[in-house]
Biotite code that builds the C-alpha atoms (Angstrom):
import biotite.structure as struc

atoms = struc.array([
    struc.Atom([-0.016, -0.016, -0.051], chain_id="A", res_id=1, res_name="UNK", atom_name="CA", element="C"),
    struc.Atom([2.816, 2.256, 0.568], chain_id="A", res_id=2, res_name="UNK", atom_name="CA", element="C"),
    struc.Atom([4.179, 1.412, -2.219], chain_id="A", res_id=3, res_name="UNK", atom_name="CA", element="C"),
    struc.Atom([1.162, 2.833, -4.145], chain_id="A", res_id=4, res_name="UNK", atom_name="CA", element="C"),
    struc.Atom([1.021, 5.692, -2.543], chain_id="A", res_id=5, res_name="UNK", atom_name="CA", element="C"),
    struc.Atom([4.332, 6.765, -2.986], chain_id="A", res_id=6, res_name="UNK", atom_name="CA", element="C"),
    struc.Atom([3.853, 7.054, -6.545], chain_id="A", res_id=7, res_name="UNK", atom_name="CA", element="C"),
    struc.Atom([0.524, 9.197, -6.197], chain_id="A", res_id=8, res_name="UNK", atom_name="CA", element="C"),
    struc.Atom([2.429, 12.064, -7.258], chain_id="A", res_id=9, res_name="UNK", atom_name="CA", element="C"),
    struc.Atom([4.243, 10.619, -10.355], chain_id="A", res_id=10, res_name="UNK", atom_name="CA", element="C"),
    struc.Atom([0.940, 9.578, -11.496], chain_id="A", res_id=11, res_name="UNK", atom_name="CA", element="C"),
    struc.Atom([-0.784, 12.806, -11.183], chain_id="A", res_id=12, res_name="UNK", atom_name="CA", element="C"),
    struc.Atom([2.788, 14.107, -13.173], chain_id="A", res_id=13, res_name="UNK", atom_name="CA", element="C"),
    struc.Atom([2.110, 11.621, -15.771], chain_id="A", res_id=14, res_name="UNK", atom_name="CA", element="C"),
    struc.Atom([-1.396, 13.468, -16.482], chain_id="A", res_id=15, res_name="UNK", atom_name="CA", element="C"),
    struc.Atom([0.371, 16.463, -16.680], chain_id="A", res_id=16, res_name="UNK", atom_name="CA", element="C"),
    struc.Atom([2.731, 15.155, -19.633], chain_id="A", res_id=17, res_name="UNK", atom_name="CA", element="C"),
    struc.Atom([-0.529, 13.554, -21.307], chain_id="A", res_id=18, res_name="UNK", atom_name="CA", element="C"),
    struc.Atom([-2.446, 16.715, -21.225], chain_id="A", res_id=19, res_name="UNK", atom_name="CA", element="C"),
    struc.Atom([0.678, 17.945, -22.853], chain_id="A", res_id=20, res_name="UNK", atom_name="CA", element="C"),
    struc.Atom([0.607, 15.390, -24.961], chain_id="A", res_id=21, res_name="UNK", atom_name="CA", element="C"),
    struc.Atom([-2.707, 15.327, -25.835], chain_id="A", res_id=22, res_name="UNK", atom_name="CA", element="C"),
    struc.Atom([-2.778, 19.627, -26.027], chain_id="A", res_id=23, res_name="UNK", atom_name="CA", element="C"),
    struc.Atom([0.013, 19.371, -28.733], chain_id="A", res_id=24, res_name="UNK", atom_name="CA", element="C"),
    struc.Atom([-2.023, 17.061, -31.084], chain_id="A", res_id=25, res_name="UNK", atom_name="CA", element="C"),
    struc.Atom([-5.189, 19.798, -30.838], chain_id="A", res_id=26, res_name="UNK", atom_name="CA", element="C"),
    struc.Atom([-2.538, 22.283, -31.560], chain_id="A", res_id=27, res_name="UNK", atom_name="CA", element="C"),
    struc.Atom([-1.385, 20.599, -34.678], chain_id="A", res_id=28, res_name="UNK", atom_name="CA", element="C"),
    struc.Atom([-4.841, 19.841, -36.149], chain_id="A", res_id=29, res_name="UNK", atom_name="CA", element="C"),
    struc.Atom([-6.171, 23.689, -35.527], chain_id="A", res_id=30, res_name="UNK", atom_name="CA", element="C"),
    struc.Atom([-8.131, 22.929, -32.203], chain_id="A", res_id=31, res_name="UNK", atom_name="CA", element="C"),
    struc.Atom([-7.024, 26.067, -30.583], chain_id="A", res_id=32, res_name="UNK", atom_name="CA", element="C"),
    struc.Atom([-9.649, 26.196, -28.127], chain_id="A", res_id=33, res_name="UNK", atom_name="CA", element="C"),
    struc.Atom([-9.109, 22.059, -27.282], chain_id="A", res_id=34, res_name="UNK", atom_name="CA", element="C"),
    struc.Atom([-5.422, 22.908, -26.924], chain_id="A", res_id=35, res_name="UNK", atom_name="CA", element="C"),
    struc.Atom([-5.349, 25.688, -24.129], chain_id="A", res_id=36, res_name="UNK", atom_name="CA", element="C"),
    struc.Atom([-8.323, 24.006, -21.769], chain_id="A", res_id=37, res_name="UNK", atom_name="CA", element="C"),
    struc.Atom([-6.057, 20.760, -21.904], chain_id="A", res_id=38, res_name="UNK", atom_name="CA", element="C"),
    struc.Atom([-2.814, 22.439, -21.221], chain_id="A", res_id=39, res_name="UNK", atom_name="CA", element="C"),
    struc.Atom([-5.073, 24.122, -18.748], chain_id="A", res_id=40, res_name="UNK", atom_name="CA", element="C"),
    struc.Atom([-5.521, 20.911, -17.158], chain_id="A", res_id=41, res_name="UNK", atom_name="CA", element="C"),
    struc.Atom([-2.328, 19.533, -17.464], chain_id="A", res_id=42, res_name="UNK", atom_name="CA", element="C"),
    struc.Atom([-0.773, 22.956, -15.391], chain_id="A", res_id=43, res_name="UNK", atom_name="CA", element="C"),
    struc.Atom([-3.623, 22.058, -12.665], chain_id="A", res_id=44, res_name="UNK", atom_name="CA", element="C"),
    struc.Atom([-1.756, 18.445, -12.447], chain_id="A", res_id=45, res_name="UNK", atom_name="CA", element="C"),
    struc.Atom([1.620, 20.052, -11.759], chain_id="A", res_id=46, res_name="UNK", atom_name="CA", element="C"),
    struc.Atom([-0.116, 22.568, -9.295], chain_id="A", res_id=47, res_name="UNK", atom_name="CA", element="C"),
    struc.Atom([-1.081, 19.890, -7.597], chain_id="A", res_id=48, res_name="UNK", atom_name="CA", element="C"),
    struc.Atom([1.753, 17.251, -7.705], chain_id="A", res_id=49, res_name="UNK", atom_name="CA", element="C"),
    struc.Atom([4.383, 18.976, -5.341], chain_id="A", res_id=50, res_name="UNK", atom_name="CA", element="C"),
    struc.Atom([1.392, 19.893, -2.997], chain_id="A", res_id=51, res_name="UNK", atom_name="CA", element="C"),
    struc.Atom([0.686, 16.542, -2.566], chain_id="A", res_id=52, res_name="UNK", atom_name="CA", element="C"),
    struc.Atom([4.138, 14.974, -2.738], chain_id="A", res_id=53, res_name="UNK", atom_name="CA", element="C"),
    struc.Atom([5.149, 17.506, 0.260], chain_id="A", res_id=54, res_name="UNK", atom_name="CA", element="C"),
    struc.Atom([1.849, 17.003, 2.277], chain_id="A", res_id=55, res_name="UNK", atom_name="CA", element="C"),
    struc.Atom([2.644, 13.457, 2.077], chain_id="A", res_id=56, res_name="UNK", atom_name="CA", element="C"),
    struc.Atom([6.405, 13.595, 2.638], chain_id="A", res_id=57, res_name="UNK", atom_name="CA", element="C"),
    struc.Atom([6.957, 11.343, -0.154], chain_id="A", res_id=58, res_name="UNK", atom_name="CA", element="C"),
    struc.Atom([9.439, 14.054, -2.459], chain_id="A", res_id=59, res_name="UNK", atom_name="CA", element="C"),
    struc.Atom([12.113, 12.240, -4.467], chain_id="A", res_id=60, res_name="UNK", atom_name="CA", element="C"),
    struc.Atom([14.799, 13.474, -7.048], chain_id="A", res_id=61, res_name="UNK", atom_name="CA", element="C"),
    struc.Atom([12.687, 10.829, -9.959], chain_id="A", res_id=62, res_name="UNK", atom_name="CA", element="C"),
    struc.Atom([9.671, 13.554, -8.890], chain_id="A", res_id=63, res_name="UNK", atom_name="CA", element="C"),
    struc.Atom([11.135, 16.266, -9.497], chain_id="A", res_id=64, res_name="UNK", atom_name="CA", element="C"),
    struc.Atom([13.005, 15.511, -13.238], chain_id="A", res_id=65, res_name="UNK", atom_name="CA", element="C"),
    struc.Atom([9.832, 13.813, -14.172], chain_id="A", res_id=66, res_name="UNK", atom_name="CA", element="C"),
    struc.Atom([8.064, 17.009, -13.284], chain_id="A", res_id=67, res_name="UNK", atom_name="CA", element="C"),
    struc.Atom([10.106, 18.964, -15.595], chain_id="A", res_id=68, res_name="UNK", atom_name="CA", element="C"),
    struc.Atom([10.333, 16.506, -18.346], chain_id="A", res_id=69, res_name="UNK", atom_name="CA", element="C"),
    struc.Atom([6.196, 16.696, -18.448], chain_id="A", res_id=70, res_name="UNK", atom_name="CA", element="C"),
    struc.Atom([6.726, 20.939, -17.931], chain_id="A", res_id=71, res_name="UNK", atom_name="CA", element="C"),
    struc.Atom([9.105, 20.632, -21.570], chain_id="A", res_id=72, res_name="UNK", atom_name="CA", element="C"),
    struc.Atom([5.674, 18.819, -23.133], chain_id="A", res_id=73, res_name="UNK", atom_name="CA", element="C"),
    struc.Atom([2.677, 20.916, -21.945], chain_id="A", res_id=74, res_name="UNK", atom_name="CA", element="C"),
    struc.Atom([4.298, 24.400, -21.029], chain_id="A", res_id=75, res_name="UNK", atom_name="CA", element="C"),
    struc.Atom([6.926, 24.194, -23.661], chain_id="A", res_id=76, res_name="UNK", atom_name="CA", element="C"),
    struc.Atom([6.796, 22.148, -26.976], chain_id="A", res_id=77, res_name="UNK", atom_name="CA", element="C"),
    struc.Atom([2.828, 22.748, -26.965], chain_id="A", res_id=78, res_name="UNK", atom_name="CA", element="C"),
    struc.Atom([3.164, 26.458, -27.217], chain_id="A", res_id=79, res_name="UNK", atom_name="CA", element="C"),
    struc.Atom([5.371, 25.684, -29.596], chain_id="A", res_id=80, res_name="UNK", atom_name="CA", element="C"),
    struc.Atom([3.342, 24.150, -31.965], chain_id="A", res_id=81, res_name="UNK", atom_name="CA", element="C"),
    struc.Atom([0.530, 26.711, -31.314], chain_id="A", res_id=82, res_name="UNK", atom_name="CA", element="C"),
    struc.Atom([3.015, 29.351, -32.237], chain_id="A", res_id=83, res_name="UNK", atom_name="CA", element="C"),
    struc.Atom([3.831, 27.557, -35.124], chain_id="A", res_id=84, res_name="UNK", atom_name="CA", element="C"),
    struc.Atom([0.107, 27.223, -36.558], chain_id="A", res_id=85, res_name="UNK", atom_name="CA", element="C"),
    struc.Atom([-0.266, 31.092, -35.914], chain_id="A", res_id=86, res_name="UNK", atom_name="CA", element="C"),
    struc.Atom([3.093, 31.867, -37.775], chain_id="A", res_id=87, res_name="UNK", atom_name="CA", element="C"),
    struc.Atom([1.037, 29.650, -40.958], chain_id="A", res_id=88, res_name="UNK", atom_name="CA", element="C"),
    struc.Atom([-1.844, 31.707, -40.361], chain_id="A", res_id=89, res_name="UNK", atom_name="CA", element="C"),
    struc.Atom([-0.089, 34.889, -40.290], chain_id="A", res_id=90, res_name="UNK", atom_name="CA", element="C"),
    struc.Atom([0.569, 34.442, -44.455], chain_id="A", res_id=91, res_name="UNK", atom_name="CA", element="C"),
    struc.Atom([4.601, 33.145, -44.491], chain_id="A", res_id=92, res_name="UNK", atom_name="CA", element="C"),
    struc.Atom([5.377, 31.044, -47.346], chain_id="A", res_id=93, res_name="UNK", atom_name="CA", element="C"),
    struc.Atom([5.745, 26.938, -46.937], chain_id="A", res_id=94, res_name="UNK", atom_name="CA", element="C"),
    struc.Atom([8.215, 25.270, -48.454], chain_id="A", res_id=95, res_name="UNK", atom_name="CA", element="C"),
    struc.Atom([8.622, 22.151, -49.895], chain_id="A", res_id=96, res_name="UNK", atom_name="CA", element="C"),
    struc.Atom([11.883, 20.102, -49.604], chain_id="A", res_id=97, res_name="UNK", atom_name="CA", element="C"),
    struc.Atom([11.987, 17.288, -51.426], chain_id="A", res_id=98, res_name="UNK", atom_name="CA", element="C"),
    struc.Atom([15.074, 14.671, -50.574], chain_id="A", res_id=99, res_name="UNK", atom_name="CA", element="C"),
    struc.Atom([15.660, 11.224, -52.577], chain_id="A", res_id=100, res_name="UNK", atom_name="CA", element="C"),
    struc.Atom([16.593, 8.600, -50.173], chain_id="A", res_id=101, res_name="UNK", atom_name="CA", element="C"),
    struc.Atom([17.278, 5.450, -52.261], chain_id="A", res_id=102, res_name="UNK", atom_name="CA", element="C"),
    struc.Atom([13.997, 5.035, -54.684], chain_id="A", res_id=103, res_name="UNK", atom_name="CA", element="C"),
    struc.Atom([11.954, 7.066, -52.476], chain_id="A", res_id=104, res_name="UNK", atom_name="CA", element="C"),
    struc.Atom([11.051, 11.164, -52.352], chain_id="A", res_id=105, res_name="UNK", atom_name="CA", element="C"),
    struc.Atom([10.509, 12.163, -48.922], chain_id="A", res_id=106, res_name="UNK", atom_name="CA", element="C"),
    struc.Atom([8.904, 15.593, -48.875], chain_id="A", res_id=107, res_name="UNK", atom_name="CA", element="C"),
    struc.Atom([9.155, 17.653, -46.232], chain_id="A", res_id=108, res_name="UNK", atom_name="CA", element="C"),
    struc.Atom([6.781, 20.816, -46.127], chain_id="A", res_id=109, res_name="UNK", atom_name="CA", element="C"),
    struc.Atom([8.099, 23.378, -43.571], chain_id="A", res_id=110, res_name="UNK", atom_name="CA", element="C"),
    struc.Atom([8.083, 26.980, -42.878], chain_id="A", res_id=111, res_name="UNK", atom_name="CA", element="C"),
    struc.Atom([11.482, 28.240, -42.156], chain_id="A", res_id=112, res_name="UNK", atom_name="CA", element="C"),
    struc.Atom([10.294, 31.469, -40.755], chain_id="A", res_id=113, res_name="UNK", atom_name="CA", element="C"),
    struc.Atom([7.671, 29.357, -38.264], chain_id="A", res_id=114, res_name="UNK", atom_name="CA", element="C"),
    struc.Atom([10.952, 27.414, -36.750], chain_id="A", res_id=115, res_name="UNK", atom_name="CA", element="C"),
    struc.Atom([11.630, 30.110, -34.899], chain_id="A", res_id=116, res_name="UNK", atom_name="CA", element="C"),
    struc.Atom([8.669, 29.180, -32.374], chain_id="A", res_id=117, res_name="UNK", atom_name="CA", element="C"),
    struc.Atom([10.584, 26.228, -31.299], chain_id="A", res_id=118, res_name="UNK", atom_name="CA", element="C"),
    struc.Atom([12.591, 28.477, -29.483], chain_id="A", res_id=119, res_name="UNK", atom_name="CA", element="C"),
    struc.Atom([9.780, 28.590, -26.814], chain_id="A", res_id=120, res_name="UNK", atom_name="CA", element="C"),
    struc.Atom([10.575, 24.977, -26.003], chain_id="A", res_id=121, res_name="UNK", atom_name="CA", element="C"),
    struc.Atom([14.126, 25.167, -26.255], chain_id="A", res_id=122, res_name="UNK", atom_name="CA", element="C"),
    struc.Atom([13.874, 28.372, -23.965], chain_id="A", res_id=123, res_name="UNK", atom_name="CA", element="C"),
    struc.Atom([11.253, 26.568, -21.871], chain_id="A", res_id=124, res_name="UNK", atom_name="CA", element="C"),
    struc.Atom([14.071, 23.512, -21.172], chain_id="A", res_id=125, res_name="UNK", atom_name="CA", element="C"),
    struc.Atom([16.965, 25.714, -20.192], chain_id="A", res_id=126, res_name="UNK", atom_name="CA", element="C"),
    struc.Atom([14.482, 27.690, -17.888], chain_id="A", res_id=127, res_name="UNK", atom_name="CA", element="C"),
    struc.Atom([13.326, 24.271, -16.097], chain_id="A", res_id=128, res_name="UNK", atom_name="CA", element="C"),
    struc.Atom([17.104, 22.800, -16.016], chain_id="A", res_id=129, res_name="UNK", atom_name="CA", element="C"),
    struc.Atom([17.816, 25.877, -14.163], chain_id="A", res_id=130, res_name="UNK", atom_name="CA", element="C"),
    struc.Atom([15.319, 25.818, -11.942], chain_id="A", res_id=131, res_name="UNK", atom_name="CA", element="C"),
    struc.Atom([15.856, 22.249, -10.848], chain_id="A", res_id=132, res_name="UNK", atom_name="CA", element="C"),
    struc.Atom([19.354, 23.424, -10.231], chain_id="A", res_id=133, res_name="UNK", atom_name="CA", element="C"),
    struc.Atom([18.728, 26.600, -7.623], chain_id="A", res_id=134, res_name="UNK", atom_name="CA", element="C"),
    struc.Atom([18.969, 26.093, -4.220], chain_id="A", res_id=135, res_name="UNK", atom_name="CA", element="C"),
    struc.Atom([17.021, 29.091, -3.258], chain_id="A", res_id=136, res_name="UNK", atom_name="CA", element="C"),
    struc.Atom([14.202, 28.662, -0.219], chain_id="A", res_id=137, res_name="UNK", atom_name="CA", element="C"),
    struc.Atom([12.216, 31.542, -1.115], chain_id="A", res_id=138, res_name="UNK", atom_name="CA", element="C"),
    struc.Atom([8.677, 31.080, -2.457], chain_id="A", res_id=139, res_name="UNK", atom_name="CA", element="C"),
    struc.Atom([8.862, 33.794, -5.404], chain_id="A", res_id=140, res_name="UNK", atom_name="CA", element="C"),
    struc.Atom([9.495, 32.677, -8.933], chain_id="A", res_id=141, res_name="UNK", atom_name="CA", element="C"),
    struc.Atom([12.871, 34.153, -10.151], chain_id="A", res_id=142, res_name="UNK", atom_name="CA", element="C"),
    struc.Atom([11.980, 34.414, -14.084], chain_id="A", res_id=143, res_name="UNK", atom_name="CA", element="C"),
    struc.Atom([8.407, 33.743, -15.763], chain_id="A", res_id=144, res_name="UNK", atom_name="CA", element="C"),
    struc.Atom([7.283, 30.680, -14.895], chain_id="A", res_id=145, res_name="UNK", atom_name="CA", element="C"),
    struc.Atom([6.926, 28.312, -17.306], chain_id="A", res_id=146, res_name="UNK", atom_name="CA", element="C"),
    struc.Atom([3.356, 27.660, -17.148], chain_id="A", res_id=147, res_name="UNK", atom_name="CA", element="C"),
    struc.Atom([2.436, 31.395, -17.458], chain_id="A", res_id=148, res_name="UNK", atom_name="CA", element="C"),
    struc.Atom([4.100, 31.598, -20.389], chain_id="A", res_id=149, res_name="UNK", atom_name="CA", element="C"),
    struc.Atom([2.450, 28.439, -21.994], chain_id="A", res_id=150, res_name="UNK", atom_name="CA", element="C"),
    struc.Atom([-1.062, 29.881, -21.219], chain_id="A", res_id=151, res_name="UNK", atom_name="CA", element="C"),
    struc.Atom([-0.481, 33.360, -22.645], chain_id="A", res_id=152, res_name="UNK", atom_name="CA", element="C"),
    struc.Atom([0.708, 31.989, -25.930], chain_id="A", res_id=153, res_name="UNK", atom_name="CA", element="C"),
    struc.Atom([-1.461, 28.789, -25.906], chain_id="A", res_id=154, res_name="UNK", atom_name="CA", element="C"),
    struc.Atom([-4.780, 31.269, -25.376], chain_id="A", res_id=155, res_name="UNK", atom_name="CA", element="C"),
    struc.Atom([-3.443, 34.179, -27.833], chain_id="A", res_id=156, res_name="UNK", atom_name="CA", element="C"),
    struc.Atom([-5.492, 31.882, -30.755], chain_id="A", res_id=157, res_name="UNK", atom_name="CA", element="C"),
    struc.Atom([-8.459, 32.353, -28.002], chain_id="A", res_id=158, res_name="UNK", atom_name="CA", element="C"),
    struc.Atom([-7.963, 36.172, -27.488], chain_id="A", res_id=159, res_name="UNK", atom_name="CA", element="C"),
    struc.Atom([-7.697, 36.924, -31.850], chain_id="A", res_id=160, res_name="UNK", atom_name="CA", element="C"),
    struc.Atom([-10.891, 35.011, -32.698], chain_id="A", res_id=161, res_name="UNK", atom_name="CA", element="C"),
    struc.Atom([-13.267, 36.581, -29.697], chain_id="A", res_id=162, res_name="UNK", atom_name="CA", element="C"),
    struc.Atom([-15.072, 39.758, -30.961], chain_id="A", res_id=163, res_name="UNK", atom_name="CA", element="C"),
    struc.Atom([-14.024, 41.587, -28.231], chain_id="A", res_id=164, res_name="UNK", atom_name="CA", element="C"),
    struc.Atom([-10.247, 41.801, -29.594], chain_id="A", res_id=165, res_name="UNK", atom_name="CA", element="C"),
    struc.Atom([-10.827, 42.360, -32.778], chain_id="A", res_id=166, res_name="UNK", atom_name="CA", element="C"),
    struc.Atom([-8.849, 45.504, -32.165], chain_id="A", res_id=167, res_name="UNK", atom_name="CA", element="C"),
    struc.Atom([-5.696, 43.966, -31.695], chain_id="A", res_id=168, res_name="UNK", atom_name="CA", element="C"),
    struc.Atom([-6.491, 40.610, -33.599], chain_id="A", res_id=169, res_name="UNK", atom_name="CA", element="C"),
    struc.Atom([-4.454, 41.390, -36.660], chain_id="A", res_id=170, res_name="UNK", atom_name="CA", element="C"),
    struc.Atom([-1.312, 42.954, -34.424], chain_id="A", res_id=171, res_name="UNK", atom_name="CA", element="C"),
    struc.Atom([-1.035, 39.196, -33.016], chain_id="A", res_id=172, res_name="UNK", atom_name="CA", element="C"),
    struc.Atom([-1.500, 37.630, -36.496], chain_id="A", res_id=173, res_name="UNK", atom_name="CA", element="C"),
    struc.Atom([1.706, 39.956, -37.280], chain_id="A", res_id=174, res_name="UNK", atom_name="CA", element="C"),
    struc.Atom([5.156, 37.596, -37.913], chain_id="A", res_id=175, res_name="UNK", atom_name="CA", element="C"),
    struc.Atom([6.971, 40.535, -36.832], chain_id="A", res_id=176, res_name="UNK", atom_name="CA", element="C"),
    struc.Atom([4.911, 40.351, -33.418], chain_id="A", res_id=177, res_name="UNK", atom_name="CA", element="C"),
    struc.Atom([5.209, 37.138, -32.558], chain_id="A", res_id=178, res_name="UNK", atom_name="CA", element="C"),
    struc.Atom([9.297, 37.024, -33.233], chain_id="A", res_id=179, res_name="UNK", atom_name="CA", element="C"),
    struc.Atom([9.505, 39.345, -30.995], chain_id="A", res_id=180, res_name="UNK", atom_name="CA", element="C"),
    struc.Atom([7.230, 38.199, -28.669], chain_id="A", res_id=181, res_name="UNK", atom_name="CA", element="C"),
    struc.Atom([9.110, 34.835, -28.517], chain_id="A", res_id=182, res_name="UNK", atom_name="CA", element="C"),
    struc.Atom([12.921, 36.194, -27.608], chain_id="A", res_id=183, res_name="UNK", atom_name="CA", element="C"),
    struc.Atom([10.694, 38.166, -25.188], chain_id="A", res_id=184, res_name="UNK", atom_name="CA", element="C"),
    struc.Atom([9.365, 34.995, -23.316], chain_id="A", res_id=185, res_name="UNK", atom_name="CA", element="C"),
    struc.Atom([12.608, 33.559, -23.595], chain_id="A", res_id=186, res_name="UNK", atom_name="CA", element="C"),
    struc.Atom([14.319, 36.509, -22.289], chain_id="A", res_id=187, res_name="UNK", atom_name="CA", element="C"),
    struc.Atom([12.004, 36.616, -19.326], chain_id="A", res_id=188, res_name="UNK", atom_name="CA", element="C"),
    struc.Atom([11.736, 33.026, -18.161], chain_id="A", res_id=189, res_name="UNK", atom_name="CA", element="C"),
    struc.Atom([15.762, 32.756, -18.203], chain_id="A", res_id=190, res_name="UNK", atom_name="CA", element="C"),
    struc.Atom([16.253, 36.489, -16.363], chain_id="A", res_id=191, res_name="UNK", atom_name="CA", element="C"),
    struc.Atom([15.910, 36.779, -12.235], chain_id="A", res_id=192, res_name="UNK", atom_name="CA", element="C"),
    struc.Atom([12.925, 39.408, -12.335], chain_id="A", res_id=193, res_name="UNK", atom_name="CA", element="C"),
    struc.Atom([11.364, 38.015, -9.436], chain_id="A", res_id=194, res_name="UNK", atom_name="CA", element="C"),
    struc.Atom([7.579, 37.275, -9.552], chain_id="A", res_id=195, res_name="UNK", atom_name="CA", element="C"),
    struc.Atom([5.387, 36.110, -6.546], chain_id="A", res_id=196, res_name="UNK", atom_name="CA", element="C"),
    struc.Atom([3.949, 32.075, -6.208], chain_id="A", res_id=197, res_name="UNK", atom_name="CA", element="C"),
    struc.Atom([0.493, 31.357, -6.263], chain_id="A", res_id=198, res_name="UNK", atom_name="CA", element="C"),
    struc.Atom([1.197, 28.937, -3.345], chain_id="A", res_id=199, res_name="UNK", atom_name="CA", element="C"),
    struc.Atom([-0.182, 29.780, -0.419], chain_id="A", res_id=200, res_name="UNK", atom_name="CA", element="C"),
    struc.Atom([0.138, 28.898, 3.229], chain_id="A", res_id=201, res_name="UNK", atom_name="CA", element="C"),
    struc.Atom([-0.539, 29.510, 7.203], chain_id="A", res_id=202, res_name="UNK", atom_name="CA", element="C"),
    struc.Atom([2.431, 31.323, 7.692], chain_id="A", res_id=203, res_name="UNK", atom_name="CA", element="C"),
    struc.Atom([2.213, 33.486, 4.656], chain_id="A", res_id=204, res_name="UNK", atom_name="CA", element="C"),
    struc.Atom([1.846, 37.371, 5.317], chain_id="A", res_id=205, res_name="UNK", atom_name="CA", element="C"),
    struc.Atom([-0.703, 39.656, 4.576], chain_id="A", res_id=206, res_name="UNK", atom_name="CA", element="C"),
    struc.Atom([1.992, 41.658, 1.974], chain_id="A", res_id=207, res_name="UNK", atom_name="CA", element="C"),
    struc.Atom([2.483, 37.732, 0.119], chain_id="A", res_id=208, res_name="UNK", atom_name="CA", element="C"),
    struc.Atom([-1.490, 37.012, 0.514], chain_id="A", res_id=209, res_name="UNK", atom_name="CA", element="C"),
    struc.Atom([-2.828, 40.139, -0.895], chain_id="A", res_id=210, res_name="UNK", atom_name="CA", element="C"),
    struc.Atom([-1.026, 40.242, -4.631], chain_id="A", res_id=211, res_name="UNK", atom_name="CA", element="C"),
    struc.Atom([-2.173, 36.320, -5.596], chain_id="A", res_id=212, res_name="UNK", atom_name="CA", element="C"),
    struc.Atom([-5.599, 37.413, -3.806], chain_id="A", res_id=213, res_name="UNK", atom_name="CA", element="C"),
    struc.Atom([-6.079, 40.469, -6.225], chain_id="A", res_id=214, res_name="UNK", atom_name="CA", element="C"),
    struc.Atom([-4.678, 38.674, -9.265], chain_id="A", res_id=215, res_name="UNK", atom_name="CA", element="C"),
    struc.Atom([-7.148, 35.649, -8.099], chain_id="A", res_id=216, res_name="UNK", atom_name="CA", element="C"),
    struc.Atom([-10.133, 38.173, -8.180], chain_id="A", res_id=217, res_name="UNK", atom_name="CA", element="C"),
    struc.Atom([-9.257, 39.704, -11.590], chain_id="A", res_id=218, res_name="UNK", atom_name="CA", element="C"),
    struc.Atom([-8.468, 36.471, -12.994], chain_id="A", res_id=219, res_name="UNK", atom_name="CA", element="C"),
    struc.Atom([-12.077, 35.047, -12.161], chain_id="A", res_id=220, res_name="UNK", atom_name="CA", element="C"),
    struc.Atom([-13.785, 38.261, -13.399], chain_id="A", res_id=221, res_name="UNK", atom_name="CA", element="C"),
    struc.Atom([-11.502, 38.188, -16.888], chain_id="A", res_id=222, res_name="UNK", atom_name="CA", element="C"),
    struc.Atom([-12.662, 34.722, -17.350], chain_id="A", res_id=223, res_name="UNK", atom_name="CA", element="C"),
    struc.Atom([-16.353, 35.181, -16.733], chain_id="A", res_id=224, res_name="UNK", atom_name="CA", element="C"),
    struc.Atom([-16.731, 37.595, -19.236], chain_id="A", res_id=225, res_name="UNK", atom_name="CA", element="C"),
    struc.Atom([-13.752, 36.126, -21.533], chain_id="A", res_id=226, res_name="UNK", atom_name="CA", element="C"),
    struc.Atom([-13.169, 32.797, -20.855], chain_id="A", res_id=227, res_name="UNK", atom_name="CA", element="C"),
    struc.Atom([-10.036, 31.619, -22.318], chain_id="A", res_id=228, res_name="UNK", atom_name="CA", element="C"),
    struc.Atom([-9.509, 34.555, -24.612], chain_id="A", res_id=229, res_name="UNK", atom_name="CA", element="C"),
    struc.Atom([-8.839, 36.686, -21.317], chain_id="A", res_id=230, res_name="UNK", atom_name="CA", element="C"),
    struc.Atom([-5.680, 34.710, -20.244], chain_id="A", res_id=231, res_name="UNK", atom_name="CA", element="C"),
    struc.Atom([-2.862, 37.076, -22.195], chain_id="A", res_id=232, res_name="UNK", atom_name="CA", element="C"),
    struc.Atom([-4.741, 40.105, -20.106], chain_id="A", res_id=233, res_name="UNK", atom_name="CA", element="C"),
    struc.Atom([-4.427, 37.788, -16.781], chain_id="A", res_id=234, res_name="UNK", atom_name="CA", element="C"),
    struc.Atom([-0.700, 36.641, -17.241], chain_id="A", res_id=235, res_name="UNK", atom_name="CA", element="C"),
    struc.Atom([0.337, 40.873, -17.986], chain_id="A", res_id=236, res_name="UNK", atom_name="CA", element="C"),
    struc.Atom([-1.523, 41.682, -15.321], chain_id="A", res_id=237, res_name="UNK", atom_name="CA", element="C"),
    struc.Atom([0.466, 39.182, -13.181], chain_id="A", res_id=238, res_name="UNK", atom_name="CA", element="C"),
    struc.Atom([3.891, 40.334, -14.468], chain_id="A", res_id=239, res_name="UNK", atom_name="CA", element="C"),
    struc.Atom([2.315, 44.288, -13.767], chain_id="A", res_id=240, res_name="UNK", atom_name="CA", element="C"),
    struc.Atom([1.331, 43.078, -10.225], chain_id="A", res_id=241, res_name="UNK", atom_name="CA", element="C"),
    struc.Atom([4.914, 41.597, -9.628], chain_id="A", res_id=242, res_name="UNK", atom_name="CA", element="C"),
    struc.Atom([6.363, 44.985, -10.777], chain_id="A", res_id=243, res_name="UNK", atom_name="CA", element="C"),
    struc.Atom([4.623, 46.361, -8.308], chain_id="A", res_id=244, res_name="UNK", atom_name="CA", element="C"),
    struc.Atom([5.129, 44.101, -5.449], chain_id="A", res_id=245, res_name="UNK", atom_name="CA", element="C"),
    struc.Atom([8.551, 44.497, -6.150], chain_id="A", res_id=246, res_name="UNK", atom_name="CA", element="C"),
    struc.Atom([8.962, 48.291, -6.088], chain_id="A", res_id=247, res_name="UNK", atom_name="CA", element="C"),
    struc.Atom([7.018, 48.495, -2.732], chain_id="A", res_id=248, res_name="UNK", atom_name="CA", element="C"),
    struc.Atom([9.398, 45.429, -1.153], chain_id="A", res_id=249, res_name="UNK", atom_name="CA", element="C"),
    struc.Atom([11.935, 47.742, -2.487], chain_id="A", res_id=250, res_name="UNK", atom_name="CA", element="C"),
    struc.Atom([11.074, 51.075, -1.395], chain_id="A", res_id=251, res_name="UNK", atom_name="CA", element="C"),
    struc.Atom([10.954, 49.027, 2.102], chain_id="A", res_id=252, res_name="UNK", atom_name="CA", element="C"),
])
């Protein structure tokens, strides 16, 4: 029985990995809404696997590495597929590359410029490797968390399609804007910018509790009004609230 209990966090992490695989399939089929909500489900599993492991006191190096590998798929590779498809929709050229192997001709249809989208999983992998190597006891994040980055990019197609955001849709359909956002996100994921965590415990003071509470309440309102299309705004508000909190702490 104890062996089964010890595997519960790893099973939850595996559910996160499965969600990432499914979401990548949905993104490849241009089923962006299904991809987004599946990624969100995977991130939810990611949130709970660590909490359950700590509550059961069964944390392990295996669980840590498995968690990061699952995040690379759910919060790294899937956003890369989503943005690759957005590049295609922006109208960039798709080229057919032919290779003759023995008597067979293999055709690769690739949009070379769209391959920039895969800097997202590369940046996420570096961020996760860096995170695993840190020995910090702080509850804060240093650099943009990969799940937050994934939610931003995976929800972009939903924002583009939402009537309320038609005024910004052309902006996010631009290949130049997508390139800028990709490199900005890679930089932010691997920066030392301090962002507050949503993990609150009984020892958290009011100065730690207030900013996650504000974000939570604003997020509820935006999801109620815009559903998944509101998540890019939620991530931007998260960044602004973290910057505000850092300024307040610096002044103190």
